[in-house]
C-alpha positions as CSV (number, residue, x, y, z in Angstrom):
1,M,16.0,32.9,-17.7
2,D,16.2,34.9,-14.4
3,A,17.9,33.0,-11.7
4,K,15.4,34.2,-9.2
5,L,12.5,32.3,-10.9
6,L,14.4,29.1,-10.7
7,P,13.7,27.1,-7.7
8,P,16.7,26.5,-5.1
9,T,18.8,23.6,-5.7
10,A,18.0,22.0,-2.2
11,D,14.2,22.1,-3.1
12,M,14.9,20.2,-6.3
13,L,17.0,17.6,-4.5
14,R,14.2,17.1,-2.0
15,F,12.0,16.5,-4.7
16,L,13.9,14.3,-6.9
17,P,12.2,11.1,-6.8
18,E,8.9,12.7,-8.1
19,T,10.8,14.4,-10.7
20,I,12.5,11.3,-11.9
21,L,9.2,9.4,-12.0
22,T,7.4,12.3,-13.7
23,I,10.1,12.7,-16.4
24,A,10.5,8.9,-17.0
25,G,6.7,8.5,-17.4
26,T,6.5,11.4,-20.0
27,L,9.3,10.1,-22.1
28,L,8.1,6.4,-22.0
29,L,4.6,7.9,-23.1
30,L,6.2,9.5,-26.0
31,L,8.4,6.2,-26.8
32,E,5.1,4.1,-27.0
33,G,4.1,5.9,-30.0
34,F,7.4,4.9,-31.7
35,K,7.6,1.2,-31.0
36,K,7.3,-1.0,-33.8
37,D,7.8,-4.8,-32.5
38,E,7.2,-6.9,-29.7
39,D,10.8,-6.4,-28.2
40,S,10.2,-2.7,-27.7
41,R,7.7,-3.8,-25.1
42,T,10.4,-5.5,-23.3
43,V,12.5,-2.4,-23.7
44,I,9.8,-0.2,-22.0
45,S,9.4,-2.5,-19.1
46,T,13.3,-2.5,-18.6
47,L,13.3,1.3,-18.7
48,T,10.5,1.3,-16.1
49,A,12.4,-1.0,-14.0
50,I,15.5,1.4,-14.3
51,A,13.5,4.5,-13.8
52,I,12.4,3.0,-10.2
53,A,15.7,2.2,-9.3
54,L,16.7,5.7,-10.0
55,A,13.9,7.2,-8.1
56,M,15.3,4.8,-5.0
57,Y,18.5,6.4,-5.6
58,G,16.7,9.8,-5.7
59,T,15.2,9.1,-2.3
60,V,18.6,8.4,-0.7
61,V,19.7,11.7,-2.3
62,A,16.7,13.6,-0.8
63,Y,17.2,12.0,2.5
64,G,20.8,13.3,2.6
65,N,19.2,16.9,2.1
66,P,16.7,16.9,4.7
67,G,14.3,19.9,5.5
68,L,11.5,21.8,3.9
69,A,11.2,22.6,0.3
70,F,9.0,24.7,-1.8
71,S,7.9,27.1,1.0
72,G,7.2,24.3,3.3
73,M,4.9,22.3,1.1
74,I,7.3,19.3,1.1
75,I,9.3,17.8,3.8
76,S,12.3,15.4,3.2
77,D,13.0,13.3,6.3
78,G,13.5,9.9,7.4
79,F,9.6,9.1,7.5
80,A,9.2,10.3,3.9
81,A,12.3,8.6,2.7
82,F,11.0,5.2,4.5
83,F,7.5,5.3,2.7
84,R,9.0,6.3,-0.8
85,L,11.3,3.4,-0.8
86,V,8.5,1.1,0.4
87,V,6.1,2.1,-2.7
88,L,9.0,2.2,-5.0
89,A,9.9,-1.5,-3.9
90,V,6.4,-2.6,-4.5
91,G,6.4,-0.7,-7.8
92,L,9.6,-2.5,-8.9
93,L,8.0,-6.0,-8.0
94,T,4.9,-5.0,-10.1
95,V,7.0,-4.4,-13.1
96,L,8.8,-7.8,-12.8
97,S,5.6,-9.7,-12.3
98,S,3.6,-7.7,-14.9
99,T,5.7,-8.1,-17.9
100,A,5.0,-11.7,-18.8
101,Y,1.3,-11.5,-17.5
102,L,0.6,-8.6,-19.9
103,E,1.9,-10.7,-22.5
104,R,-0.2,-13.6,-21.5
105,E,-3.3,-11.6,-21.5
106,K,-2.2,-10.0,-25.0
107,S,-2.2,-6.8,-23.3
108,S,1.3,-5.6,-23.5
109,T,1.4,-1.9,-24.1
110,G,3.6,0.9,-22.8
111,E,0.8,2.8,-21.1
112,F,0.6,0.2,-18.4
113,Y,4.1,1.2,-17.1
114,V,3.3,4.8,-17.7
115,L,0.4,4.7,-15.4
116,L,2.3,2.8,-12.9
117,L,4.9,5.3,-12.8
118,F,2.7,8.3,-12.5
119,S,0.8,6.3,-9.6
120,L,4.2,5.9,-7.9
121,A,4.8,9.8,-8.3
122,G,1.7,10.5,-6.8
123,Q,2.5,8.1,-3.9
124,C,6.0,9.7,-3.4
125,L,4.5,13.1,-3.3
126,M,1.9,11.9,-0.5
127,A,4.7,10.6,1.6
128,A,6.7,13.8,1.6
129,A,3.7,16.2,1.6
130,N,3.7,18.6,4.4
131,E,0.7,20.7,3.3
132,L,-3.0,19.4,2.7
133,I,-3.2,20.7,-0.7
134,M,-0.3,18.7,-1.9
135,V,-1.6,15.5,-0.1
136,F,-4.6,16.3,-2.2
137,I,-2.5,16.6,-5.5
138,G,-0.8,13.4,-4.6
139,L,-3.8,11.6,-3.8
140,E,-5.3,12.6,-7.2
141,V,-2.4,11.7,-9.1
142,S,-1.9,8.3,-7.6
143,S,-5.7,7.6,-7.5
144,I,-6.4,8.4,-11.1
145,A,-3.8,6.3,-12.4
146,S,-4.7,3.6,-10.3
147,Y,-8.5,3.6,-11.3
148,I,-7.1,2.9,-14.9
149,L,-4.9,0.3,-14.1
150,A,-7.7,-1.7,-12.1
151,G,-9.6,-1.8,-15.6
152,Y,-6.4,-2.0,-17.6
153,L,-7.9,-5.3,-19.4
154,R,-10.7,-3.5,-21.4
155,D,-12.2,-6.8,-22.7
156,D,-12.5,-8.2,-19.1
157,K,-16.0,-7.2,-17.7
158,R,-14.9,-8.0,-14.2
159,G,-12.0,-5.5,-14.6
160,N,-14.3,-2.9,-15.8
161,E,-16.8,-3.2,-13.1
162,S,-13.9,-3.1,-10.5
163,A,-12.5,0.2,-12.2
164,L,-15.7,1.6,-12.1
165,K,-16.6,1.2,-8.6
166,Y,-13.3,2.0,-7.6
167,F,-13.7,5.3,-9.3
168,L,-17.0,6.1,-8.2
169,L,-16.3,5.4,-4.5
170,G,-12.9,6.8,-4.6
171,S,-14.5,10.0,-6.2
172,F,-17.0,10.4,-2.9
173,A,-14.1,9.7,-0.4
174,T,-12.0,12.2,-1.9
175,A,-14.8,14.8,-1.9
176,F,-15.1,14.3,2.0
177,L,-11.3,14.7,2.2
178,L,-11.3,18.0,0.3
179,Y,-14.2,19.3,2.2
180,G,-12.5,18.6,5.4
181,V,-9.4,20.5,4.1
182,A,-11.5,23.4,3.5
183,W,-12.9,23.5,6.9
184,V,-9.6,23.4,8.3
185,Y,-8.3,26.3,6.1
186,G,-11.4,28.2,7.1
187,M,-10.7,27.8,11.0
188,T,-6.9,28.3,10.8
189,G,-6.1,30.1,7.8
190,S,-3.6,27.7,6.5
191,T,-3.2,24.1,5.0
192,N,0.4,23.6,6.1
193,L,0.6,21.1,8.9
194,L,2.9,22.9,11.1
195,V,0.9,26.0,11.1
196,I,-2.3,24.0,11.8
197,R,-0.8,22.3,14.9
198,A,0.4,26.0,16.0
199,A,-2.9,27.3,15.5
200,L,-5.0,24.6,17.2
201,E,-2.4,24.7,20.2
202,A,-2.9,28.4,20.3
203,G,-6.8,27.9,20.5
204,V,-9.5,28.2,17.9
205,P,-13.2,29.4,18.2
206,S,-14.7,26.0,18.1
207,M,-12.7,22.7,18.7
208,T,-16.0,21.0,17.7
209,M,-15.6,22.2,14.1
210,V,-12.1,21.0,13.9
211,G,-13.1,17.7,15.1
212,A,-15.7,17.6,12.4
213,A,-13.1,18.6,9.7
214,A,-10.9,15.8,11.1
215,G,-13.8,13.5,10.7
216,L,-14.4,14.4,7.2
217,M,-10.7,14.0,6.3
218,L,-10.7,10.5,8.0
219,V,-13.3,9.3,5.6
220,G,-10.8,9.9,2.8
221,F,-8.1,8.2,4.5
222,A,-10.1,5.3,5.6
223,F,-11.3,4.6,2.1
224,K,-7.7,4.4,1.0
225,I,-6.5,2.1,3.6
226,S,-10.0,0.1,3.2
227,A,-10.9,0.5,7.0
228,A,-14.5,-0.2,8.1
229,P,-17.0,1.1,7.2
230,F,-15.3,2.2,3.9
231,Q,-14.0,-1.0,3.0
232,V,-16.6,-2.5,0.7
233,W,-14.6,-1.6,-2.8
234,A,-11.5,-3.6,-1.6
235,P,-12.7,-7.4,-2.3
236,D,-14.4,-6.3,-5.5
237,V,-11.5,-4.6,-6.9
238,Y,-9.1,-7.0,-5.9
239,Q,-11.1,-9.7,-7.5
240,G,-11.7,-7.9,-10.9
241,A,-8.2,-6.1,-11.4
242,P,-5.4,-7.8,-13.0
243,A,-3.5,-10.1,-10.4
244,P,-0.4,-7.9,-10.4
245,V,-2.4,-4.6,-10.1
246,S,-4.4,-6.2,-7.0
247,G,-1.0,-6.8,-5.6
248,F,0.1,-3.3,-6.3
249,L,-2.9,-1.8,-4.7
250,S,-2.9,-3.8,-1.7
251,A,0.5,-2.7,-0.8
252,G,1.7,0.5,-2.2
253,P,-1.3,3.0,-2.2
254,K,-2.2,1.5,1.2
255,A,1.1,2.1,2.8
256,V,1.4,5.6,1.6
257,A,-2.2,6.2,2.7
258,F,-1.3,5.2,6.3
259,A,1.8,7.4,6.2
260,V,-0.4,10.5,5.2
261,M,-2.7,9.7,7.9
262,I,0.0,9.5,10.5
263,R,1.5,12.6,9.5
264,V,-1.7,14.7,9.4
265,F,-3.2,13.3,12.7
266,Q,-0.1,13.2,14.5
267,T,1.3,16.5,13.5
268,G,-1.7,18.8,12.3
269,F,-4.4,17.2,14.7
270,E,-2.1,16.5,17.5
271,A,-3.7,19.0,19.8
272,I,-7.2,17.2,19.3
273,A,-5.7,13.7,19.8
274,P,-8.3,12.9,22.7
275,R,-11.2,13.3,19.9
276,W,-9.9,11.2,17.2
277,E,-8.1,8.4,19.4
278,P,-11.6,6.8,20.4
279,V,-12.8,6.9,16.9
280,L,-9.9,5.1,15.6
281,W,-10.2,2.6,18.6
282,M,-13.4,1.4,17.2
283,M,-12.6,1.8,13.6
284,A,-9.5,-0.6,14.2
285,L,-11.8,-3.2,15.9
286,A,-14.6,-3.0,13.1
287,T,-12.0,-3.4,10.5
288,M,-10.5,-6.4,11.9
289,T,-13.5,-8.2,12.8
290,I,-15.3,-7.5,9.4
291,G,-12.2,-8.4,7.3
292,N,-11.3,-11.6,9.2
293,F,-14.9,-12.9,9.4
294,A,-15.7,-11.9,5.9
295,A,-12.6,-13.8,4.6
296,M,-13.7,-17.1,6.2
297,W,-16.6,-17.7,3.6
298,Q,-14.5,-16.7,0.5
299,N,-13.8,-19.4,-2.1
300,N,-12.2,-16.9,-4.6
301,I,-8.6,-16.6,-3.5
302,K,-8.0,-13.0,-4.8
303,R,-11.4,-12.2,-3.0
304,M,-10.1,-13.7,0.3
305,L,-6.7,-11.8,-0.1
306,G,-9.0,-8.7,-0.4
307,Y,-10.7,-9.2,2.9
308,S,-7.5,-10.4,4.5
309,S,-6.2,-6.9,3.4
310,I,-9.0,-5.4,5.3
311,A,-8.0,-7.2,8.4
312,H,-4.5,-6.3,8.2
313,A,-5.4,-2.4,7.7
314,G,-7.2,-3.0,11.1
315,Y,-3.9,-4.3,12.7
316,V,-1.9,-1.3,11.6
317,L,-4.7,1.2,12.9
318,V,-3.9,-0.5,16.2
319,A,-0.5,0.8,16.1
320,V,-1.8,4.2,14.9
321,T,-4.3,4.3,17.8
322,A,-1.5,3.9,20.2
323,H,-0.3,7.3,19.4
324,S,3.4,6.9,20.4
325,T,6.7,6.6,18.6
326,T,6.6,2.9,19.2
327,G,3.1,2.6,17.7
328,T,4.3,4.7,14.6
329,A,7.5,2.5,14.2
330,A,5.4,-0.7,14.4
331,A,3.2,0.6,11.9
332,M,5.9,1.4,9.7
333,F,7.5,-2.0,10.0
334,Y,4.4,-3.8,9.5
335,L,3.6,-1.9,6.2
336,A,7.0,-2.8,4.9
337,A,6.5,-6.5,5.7
338,Y,3.0,-6.8,4.6
339,G,3.8,-5.4,1.5
340,L,6.5,-7.9,0.7
341,M,4.4,-11.0,2.0
342,N,1.2,-9.8,0.3
343,Y,2.6,-9.0,-3.1
344,G,4.3,-12.4,-3.0
345,A,1.0,-14.0,-2.3
346,F,-0.5,-12.1,-5.3
347,A,2.5,-13.2,-7.3
348,I,1.9,-16.9,-6.7
349,V,-1.9,-16.1,-7.8
350,T,-0.8,-14.6,-10.8
351,Y,1.0,-17.6,-11.7
352,V,-1.5,-20.3,-10.9
353,A,-4.6,-18.3,-12.3
354,G,-3.6,-18.8,-15.8
355,R,-4.8,-17.0,-19.0
356,G,-7.8,-15.0,-18.4
357,E,-7.5,-15.8,-14.6
358,E,-9.7,-18.7,-14.6
359,H,-8.1,-20.6,-11.9
360,V,-8.5,-18.4,-8.9
361,T,-10.8,-20.6,-6.6
362,L,-9.6,-23.1,-3.8
363,D,-10.5,-26.0,-6.1
364,H,-7.7,-24.6,-8.5
365,F,-5.2,-24.9,-5.6
366,K,-5.9,-28.3,-4.8
367,G,-2.8,-30.5,-5.0
368,L,-0.6,-27.7,-5.7
369,S,2.2,-29.4,-3.5
370,Q,2.1,-32.2,-5.8
371,R,2.2,-30.1,-9.3
372,Q,4.3,-27.5,-8.2
373,P,6.2,-28.2,-4.7
374,A,8.4,-25.1,-4.8
375,V,5.4,-22.8,-5.6
376,A,3.2,-24.2,-3.0
377,A,6.3,-24.1,-0.5
378,L,6.4,-20.2,-1.2
379,L,2.8,-19.5,-1.0
380,T,3.0,-21.5,2.5
381,V,5.8,-18.8,3.8
382,F,3.4,-16.1,2.7
383,L,0.1,-17.5,4.3
384,L,2.3,-18.2,7.3
385,S,3.9,-14.8,7.6
386,L,0.2,-13.1,6.9
387,L,-1.1,-15.4,9.9
388,G,1.7,-14.2,12.1
389,V,3.5,-17.5,12.7
390,P,7.1,-17.1,14.4
391,L,10.3,-16.7,12.3
392,T,8.4,-14.7,9.6
393,A,8.0,-11.0,9.1
394,G,4.3,-10.9,10.0
395,F,5.0,-12.4,13.5
396,F,7.3,-9.7,14.5
397,G,4.9,-7.1,12.9
398,K,2.0,-8.1,14.9
399,F,4.1,-8.5,18.0
400,Y,5.5,-4.9,17.9
401,I,1.9,-3.7,17.1
402,F,0.3,-5.3,19.9
403,K,3.3,-4.4,22.3
404,A,2.7,-0.7,21.2
405,A,-1.1,-1.2,22.1
406,I,-0.1,-2.7,25.7
407,D,2.4,0.0,26.1
408,S,-0.4,2.8,25.5
409,H,-2.7,0.7,27.9
410,M,-5.1,-0.4,25.3
411,V,-5.5,-3.9,26.8
412,W,-8.9,-4.6,25.4
413,L,-8.0,-3.6,21.9
414,T,-4.9,-6.0,22.1
415,A,-7.1,-8.7,23.5
416,L,-9.7,-8.4,20.6
417,G,-6.8,-8.1,18.2
418,L,-5.2,-11.3,19.3
419,L,-8.8,-13.1,18.9
420,N,-9.1,-11.7,15.4
421,S,-5.7,-13.2,14.5
422,A,-6.8,-16.7,15.9
423,V,-9.9,-16.4,13.4
424,A,-7.6,-15.6,10.5
425,A,-6.0,-18.9,11.1
426,Y,-9.0,-20.7,9.6
427,Y,-9.0,-19.3,6.1
428,Y,-5.2,-19.2,5.9
429,L,-4.8,-22.8,6.9
430,R,-7.7,-23.7,4.9
431,V,-5.4,-22.9,1.6
432,L,-2.8,-25.1,3.2
433,V,-4.8,-28.0,3.7
434,V,-6.2,-27.7,-0.1
435,M,-2.5,-27.6,-1.4
436,Y,-1.2,-30.4,0.6
437,M,-4.0,-32.8,1.7
438,H,-6.1,-32.7,-1.5
439,E,-5.5,-34.5,-4.7
440,S,-4.8,-32.6,-7.8
441,E,-7.8,-32.3,-10.3
442,S,-5.7,-31.3,-13.1
443,T,-3.5,-33.5,-15.0
444,A,-2.2,-30.6,-17.4
445,H,1.5,-30.1,-17.5
446,A,2.3,-27.0,-15.2
447,P,3.7,-24.1,-17.4
448,E,7.1,-22.6,-16.8
449,I,7.3,-19.7,-14.4
450,P,8.5,-16.6,-16.1
451,G,11.6,-15.1,-15.4
452,G,10.5,-11.9,-13.7
453,L,7.6,-13.6,-11.9
454,K,10.0,-16.2,-10.6
455,I,12.3,-13.4,-9.2
456,T,9.3,-11.7,-7.5
457,M,8.1,-14.9,-5.6
458,W,11.7,-15.9,-4.3
459,L,12.5,-12.5,-3.6
460,T,9.5,-11.6,-1.5
461,A,9.9,-14.9,0.3
462,A,13.6,-14.4,1.1
463,A,12.9,-10.9,2.4
464,T,9.6,-12.2,4.5
465,V,11.9,-14.9,6.2
466,V,14.9,-12.4,6.7
467,L,12.8,-9.9,8.4
468,G,11.3,-12.9,10.6
469,V,14.8,-13.6,11.6
470,F,16.5,-10.3,11.8
471,P,13.5,-7.7,12.2
472,G,16.0,-5.1,13.4
473,L,17.3,-4.4,9.6
474,V,13.9,-2.4,9.3
475,L,12.7,-1.9,12.6
476,D,15.9,0.1,13.8
477,F,15.2,2.5,10.7
478,A,11.5,2.7,11.4
479,T,12.1,3.5,15.2
480,K,14.5,6.4,14.2
481,F,12.3,7.7,11.5
482,A,9.1,7.7,13.6
483,A,10.9,9.5,16.5
484,L,11.8,12.2,13.9
485,N,8.3,12.6,12.7
486,K,7.1,13.2,16.2
């Protein structure tokens, strides 16, 4: 083959994580056709974990070779590396907690891990995208795999309903995004974020049309981060999807959607910031308020965590609205911390729910401290971190977010955000009261915690506490990479 037809080595290195995930997913799909026994399923899950670990190494290699790749469509920088590592870490936790779960539900097939790898590949591509068409491609690769994962238990009607709802609403949201991309291309002649920024700074015939295009794209992003008024899918999907998948959807895709949103609006649409900042202000307030007040009335733990996820998206939107390096760093730190503590909570739910996920209401958590004191203690750590209690990652996450808002003179949004955090105390502490102050209604012997799930629980709890005591371990990198993104 002519050497001129081959992409430069540097380009391939900057695209290395996605390459590893795509090749691994394809090979595992082929391997699935040759499996002969139950042991091969464990082999596939192990190979998946190895592939994700290699993709993490590929992320470090890509970060060591910064710059644009493939004619400026991909950018390898600290911002991309940060979010690549976040979504890959969530993917690794999903593998650890899903292996025993799928065996329990008698649905242990290699396709699950293949879909997970392809979804991660799409998310990593979104994190590194410097061009709107690449954003769309990464979004579709990630979303299609996520739709299938949400309904992976084919005999579960709840899963089928959640997957269908997720697919239909997601398709509409993606159409809005793509229509906005088309408008931007028509007015600037490019879909490259740097070229769009230069064109808007030079002046275009109609800034109103550019604002409308940005609004259309915001609809697509708002759906992915479950921001109001496009949040209605989240509680239904989280309730119906397999518990490990619910945890995955609440952490990985949400984090990378925020990453793309930050890069697009603070790079491509920087020139029209006065137009989109008020919209994000109102969206942040509505998202926090709807999520917290709706969560107060939930009896299903998965559904409660779904509404909680909406509220936390509102907190991150406060940092994005601040439109500063401090705000971007706060959002990055919070998304990493939230991924750990929320996935840890879903890992607990995965264990307590039992086969068929029949034990997911508050009543099933009564007396958990008596039956499983260690599990109750771990869930306590996650819930207190989600609430924002000191010495947890969630506390410092909210502290930095509201500090960024104050620095940007958004006093009212900060005050309303703090009031929303107070409202959230009701439904988080309600779970603690049920676990510690109610007698258990079950006399059955608690099943042993599978090894992978146990590792997930303790690892996420340890990380939640460590980041609460030493937030600089992540915040220093987030601050450095946020400045590079600006």
